[in-house]
BAMIKOL-819222 format. One record per residue (C-alpha): x, y, z; residue in three letters. Coordinates in steps of 0.1 Angstrom, whole numbers, padded with zeros to 4 digits, always signed. Layout:
BEGIN
XYZALA;...
***
This chain:
BEGIN
+0000+0000+0000UNK;+0028+0024+0009UNK;+0046+0016-0024UNK;+0014+0022-0043UNK;+0008+0055-0026UNK;+0044+0066-0033UNK;+0040+0057-0070UNK;+0008+0078-0072UNK;+0025+0108-0057UNK;+0054+0104-0082UNK;+0030+0102-0111UNK;+0014+0135-0100UNK;+0047+0154-0097UNK;+0053+0162-0134UNK;+0017+0174-0138UNK;+0020+0197-0108UNK;+0054+0209-0119UNK;+0041+0217-0154UNK;+0010+0235-0139UNK;+0033+0256-0117UNK;+0055+0265-0146UNK;+0025+0276-0166UNK;+0012+0298-0138UNK;+0046+0314-0134UNK;+0053+0319-0171UNK;+0076+0336-0179UNK;+0100+0334-0151UNK;+0132+0334-0172UNK;+0146+0346-0206UNK;+0126+0337-0237UNK;+0146+0331-0269UNK;+0132+0340-0304UNK;+0151+0319-0329UNK;+0157+0338-0362UNK;+0165+0312-0389UNK;+0186+0337-0409UNK;+0218+0356-0403UNK;+0219+0387-0383UNK;+0214+0420-0400UNK;+0187+0409-0425UNK;+0150+0419-0425UNK;+0138+0388-0406UNK;+0165+0393-0379UNK;+0154+0430-0376UNK;+0117+0420-0373UNK;+0126+0394-0347UNK;+0145+0421-0326UNK;+0116+0446-0329UNK;+0091+0420-0318UNK;+0114+0408-0290UNK;+0117+0443-0276UNK;+0080+0448-0276UNK;+0072+0414-0261UNK;+0098+0420-0233UNK;+0079+0451-0223UNK;+0046+0433-0221UNK;+0059+0402-0203UNK;+0082+0419-0179UNK;+0109+0394-0188UNK;+0139+0395-0212UNK;+0132+0383-0247UNK;+0163+0378-0268UNK;+0170+0368-0304UNK;+0192+0339-0313UNK;+0203+0335-0350UNK;+0205+0300-0363UNK;+0209+0303-0401UNK;+0214+0275-0426UNK;+0197+0256-0454UNK;+0172+0283-0462UNK;+0158+0284-0426UNK;+0157+0246-0421UNK;+0183+0247-0394UNK;+0165+0272-0372UNK;+0131+0257-0380UNK;+0143+0222-0369UNK;+0159+0236-0337UNK;+0126+0250-0325UNK;+0105+0220-0337UNK;+0127+0198-0314UNK;+0129+0222-0285UNK;+0112+0217-0251UNK;+0076+0229-0254UNK;+0076+0253-0225UNK;+0073+0286-0243UNK;+0109+0297-0238UNK;+0120+0289-0273UNK;+0100+0305-0301UNK;+0105+0306-0339UNK;+0104+0338-0360UNK;+0092+0320-0391UNK;+0091+0335-0426UNK;+0078+0325-0460UNK;+0108+0301-0462UNK;+0089+0277-0439UNK;+0063+0266-0464UNK;+0087+0270-0493UNK;+0111+0246-0477UNK;+0083+0220-0474UNK;+0080+0220-0512UNK;+0117+0225-0520UNK;+0133+0196-0500UNK;+0127+0159-0507UNK;+0126+0153-0469UNK;+0128+0175-0438UNK;+0136+0166-0402UNK;+0103+0182-0391UNK;+0068+0187-0404UNK;+0059+0224-0404UNK;+0022+0216-0400UNK;+0024+0192-0371UNK;+0057+0199-0353UNK;+0052+0236-0347UNK;+0024+0253-0328UNK;+0011+0285-0343UNK;+0014+0316-0321UNK;+0004+0344-0345UNK;+0010+0361-0378UNK;+0029+0393-0375UNK;+0025+0406-0411UNK;+0042+0407-0444UNK;+0063+0427-0468UNK;+0047+0427-0502UNK;+0069+0418-0532UNK;+0075+0446-0558UNK;+0080+0442-0595UNK;+0110+0464-0603UNK;+0132+0470-0634UNK;+0165+0488-0641UNK;+0161+0523-0655UNK;+0184+0511-0683UNK;+0154+0491-0696UNK;+0134+0522-0702UNK;+0102+0506-0691UNK;+0076+0524-0670UNK;+0047+0500-0666UNK;+0041+0463-0660UNK;+0022+0461-0693UNK;+0052+0475-0712UNK;+0075+0449-0695UNK;+0052+0421-0705UNK;+0050+0433-0741UNK;+0088+0435-0742UNK;+0094+0400-0728UNK;+0067+0385-0751UNK;+0083+0401-0781UNK;+0117+0384-0774UNK;+0112+0350-0756UNK;+0142+0338-0737UNK;+0160+0371-0740UNK;+0152+0388-0707UNK;+0166+0379-0673UNK;+0154+0381-0638UNK;+0176+0379-0608UNK;+0170+0365-0573UNK;+0187+0360-0540UNK;+0190+0323-0547UNK;+0174+0291-0560UNK;+0142+0285-0541UNK;+0140+0320-0526UNK;+0107+0338-0524UNK;+0119+0364-0549UNK;+0128+0336-0575UNK;+0095+0319-0569UNK;+0076+0352-0570UNK;+0091+0361-0604UNK;+0086+0326-0617UNK;+0049+0328-0607UNK;+0046+0362-0623UNK;+0061+0348-0655UNK;+0040+0317-0655UNK;+0007+0335-0649UNK;+0014+0356-0680UNK;+0030+0329-0701UNK;+0063+0348-0702UNK;+0096+0331-0713UNK;+0122+0348-0690UNK;+0155+0333-0677UNK;+0163+0330-0640UNK;+0197+0342-0627UNK;+0203+0331-0591UNK;+0227+0351-0568UNK;+0242+0345-0533UNK;+0219+0370-0516UNK;+0197+0400-0526UNK;+0225+0426-0526UNK;+0245+0413-0556UNK;+0212+0406-0574UNK;+0201+0442-0570UNK;+0235+0455-0580UNK;+0234+0436-0613UNK;+0199+0448-0619UNK;+0209+0484-0614UNK;+0236+0482-0641UNK;+0214+0462-0665UNK;+0230+0428-0663UNK;+0196+0415-0655UNK;+0163+0431-0664UNK;+0138+0427-0636UNK;+0132+0414-0601UNK;+0102+0406-0579UNK;+0114+0412-0543UNK;+0106+0431-0512UNK;+0107+0469-0511UNK;+0131+0474-0482UNK;+0164+0467-0500UNK;+0151+0485-0531UNK;+0140+0518-0516UNK;+0174+0536-0517UNK;+0178+0528-0554UNK;+0142+0536-0562UNK;+0147+0570-0545UNK;+0178+0578-0565UNK;+0162+0567-0597UNK;+0184+0536-0604UNK;+0155+0513-0602UNK;+0119+0517-0614UNK;+0090+0501-0594UNK;+0062+0489-0617UNK;+0037+0471-0594UNK;+0032+0459-0559UNK;+0020+0424-0551UNK;-0005+0435-0525UNK;-0043+0442-0523UNK;-0036+0479-0521UNK;-0007+0503-0526UNK;+0019+0505-0498UNK;+0029+0538-0482UNK;+0066+0532-0490UNK;+0058+0534-0527UNK;+0031+0560-0532UNK;+0017+0560-0567UNK;+0029+0526-0576UNK;-0001+0504-0587UNK;-0010+0470-0574UNK;-0005+0439-0596UNK;-0043+0438-0599UNK;-0044+0473-0613UNK;-0015+0464-0636UNK;-0036+0436-0650UNK;-0027+0406-0628UNK;-0055+0400-0604UNK;-0051+0378-0572UNK;-0013+0382-0573UNK;-0008+0389-0536UNK;+0026+0378-0525UNK;+0046+0388-0494UNK;+0076+0378-0474UNK;+0057+0372-0442UNK;+0067+0368-0405UNK;+0051+0348-0378UNK;+0058+0332-0344UNK;+0056+0295-0338UNK;+0064+0274-0307UNK;+0072+0237-0305UNK;+0043+0213-0307UNK;+0026+0204-0274UNK;+0033+0239-0260UNK;+0005+0244-0234UNK;-0024+0265-0247UNK;-0023+0291-0219UNK;+0014+0297-0227UNK;+0006+0301-0264UNK;-0021+0326-0254UNK;+0004+0346-0233UNK;+0029+0346-0262UNK;+0002+0357-0286UNK;-0009+0385-0263UNK;+0026+0398-0260UNK;+0032+0396-0297UNK;+0000+0416-0305UNK;+0010+0441-0278UNK;+0045+0445-0295UNK;+0029+0451-0329UNK;+0006+0476-0314UNK;+0034+0496-0299UNK;+0037+0528-0319UNK;+0075+0527-0321UNK;+0076+0491-0332UNK;+0047+0497-0357UNK;+0066+0526-0373UNK;+0098+0506-0376UNK;+0080+0476-0391UNK;+0064+0500-0416UNK;+0099+0513-0424UNK;+0108+0477-0433UNK;+0079+0476-0458UNK;+0059+0453-0435UNK;+0021+0455-0434UNK;+0008+0441-0402UNK;-0017+0413-0404UNK;-0054+0418-0398UNK;-0059+0385-0379UNK;-0032+0376-0354UNK;-0048+0345-0339UNK;-0032+0311-0338UNK;-0062+0296-0356UNK;-0057+0320-0385UNK;-0020+0313-0387UNK;-0026+0275-0389UNK;-0050+0280-0418UNK;-0026+0305-0434UNK;+0004+0281-0432UNK;-0016+0253-0449UNK;-0027+0276-0477UNK;+0009+0289-0481UNK;+0023+0253-0483UNK;-0001+0245-0511UNK;+0006+0277-0530UNK;+0044+0275-0529UNK;+0043+0238-0536UNK;+0023+0246-0568UNK;+0047+0274-0577UNK;+0078+0252-0572UNK;+0062+0227-0596UNK;+0054+0254-0622UNK;+0089+0269-0619UNK;+0104+0234-0622UNK;+0127+0241-0593UNK;+0147+0209-0586UNK;+0141+0192-0553UNK;+0170+0194-0529UNK;
***
């Protein structure tokens, strides 16, 4: 009887311990894992959100960079982490893209990660070099169709959202254009400026200095409405390509089995961070439009739709599986 009683008490200990940790959450530092190198847009977004969440939670929230394999290294790290709310992923569009790009992954984005909330997205922009002497999306389409296989589009690498965005743009309009991959957005933009390539479809943030000095010409924004960073630049729909809404988005995920009340606290802190005027202004400076629905339920549905969309685009673009 004594042994049985002791066993019952031991069985209850983990449950009680978990309950206590949930009630006291957070009582130590929270890490947001950014799956890209320091200094890029996703790292900057992670640090802005971390600062805002720290204020709301009354606890330090730090960013830890774990780059590699197009975000797979960081994604896996969080997917395998202890589900206690102290390790969170700043996911990007690379999460669903990786699912379609790799033959196998050490995690399943749909089941091994718990949605916390969608932060927002930076719409892609169709941009050309001023050397091309093109001033509308329709003119670019006419030019490419007149000389199939002649015109080039650059990207930050094979399987990147800017490659797939441009490939989707080309496929939707039956354009024959040639992809030129680079090791990052910066060299791709530099070659676009001097006319070695002809167009790109990428986020506005790295383009803005060159748009302002006239080196690059924005033709259309892949968003439902114009963005404040590029006043006067039409949407893709207004340029003749309806339903072409593509962003590099940012969201928070926790490991699977993270308790619901902890997810709720993380979500509340994330929404408070986005609502902070200073954080909101800096996100806007990055070209980021905050999401309308920040709930975990919406993020789960959104991720599923993004996995299907990018899987289809990868097939259309004939990007080889890695």
